[in-house]
C-alpha positions as CSV (number, residue, x, y, z in Angstrom):
1,X,43.2,-79.9,32.9
2,X,42.1,-78.4,29.6
3,X,44.1,-76.7,26.9
4,X,47.9,-76.2,27.0
5,X,48.3,-74.1,23.8
6,X,45.4,-71.9,22.7
7,X,44.4,-72.1,19.0
8,X,45.3,-68.5,18.5
9,X,48.9,-69.1,19.8
10,X,49.3,-72.0,17.3
11,X,48.0,-69.8,14.5
12,X,50.1,-66.8,15.4
13,X,53.3,-68.9,15.7
14,X,52.6,-70.6,12.3
15,X,52.1,-67.1,10.7
16,X,55.2,-65.8,12.4
17,X,57.3,-68.6,10.9
18,X,55.5,-68.5,7.5
19,X,54.4,-72.1,7.9
20,X,50.7,-72.5,7.1
21,X,48.8,-75.0,9.2
22,X,47.5,-76.4,5.9
23,X,51.1,-77.3,5.0
24,X,51.7,-79.0,8.3
25,X,48.5,-80.9,7.8
26,X,49.6,-82.0,4.3
27,X,53.0,-83.1,5.7
28,X,51.3,-85.3,8.3
29,X,48.3,-86.3,6.3
30,X,45.9,-84.9,8.8
31,X,43.4,-82.0,9.1
32,X,44.1,-78.6,10.6
33,X,41.4,-79.3,13.1
34,X,43.4,-82.4,14.2
35,X,46.5,-80.2,14.6
36,X,44.5,-77.9,16.9
37,X,43.2,-80.8,18.9
38,X,46.7,-82.3,19.4
39,X,48.2,-79.1,20.5
40,X,45.4,-78.4,22.9
41,X,46.0,-81.8,24.5
42,X,42.7,-83.3,23.4
43,X,44.5,-86.0,21.2
44,X,47.3,-88.0,22.8
45,X,49.1,-88.7,19.5
46,X,52.7,-88.1,20.6
47,X,54.4,-88.4,17.2
48,X,52.1,-85.7,15.8
49,X,52.8,-83.4,18.7
50,X,56.5,-83.9,18.4
51,X,56.4,-83.0,14.7
52,X,54.3,-79.9,15.3
53,X,56.6,-78.8,18.2
54,X,59.7,-79.2,16.0
55,X,58.2,-77.3,13.1
56,X,56.7,-74.4,15.1
57,X,59.5,-74.2,17.7
58,X,57.6,-75.4,20.7
59,X,59.0,-78.2,22.8
60,X,57.0,-80.7,25.0
61,X,58.8,-79.7,28.2
62,X,57.9,-76.0,27.7
63,X,54.3,-76.9,27.0
64,X,53.9,-79.1,30.1
65,X,53.3,-82.3,28.1
66,X,54.5,-85.4,29.9
67,X,55.9,-88.4,28.1
68,X,52.7,-90.3,28.2
69,X,50.8,-87.6,26.2
70,X,48.7,-86.3,29.1
71,X,48.5,-82.5,29.0
72,X,48.9,-80.2,32.0
73,X,47.8,-76.6,32.2
74,X,50.6,-74.3,31.0
75,X,49.2,-71.0,32.2
76,X,48.2,-71.1,35.9
77,X,45.1,-69.2,36.9
78,X,45.7,-66.0,38.8
């Protein structure tokens, strides 16, 4: 499966909370692009996902992420 959290959703959530993605990237020492890739399930870096989830209010179970970092589709096709 492809993406679990669209880029726009990540951006909207960070704007809602007043947490710029650049700030998250600085905290983690990674790029904004890497944050998008992790949240979209393209990078199986669990500690980065966990940090982003905590800061933006998302949780792995809500996103359909399993413990091994494999992403599953959050929004089923109609």
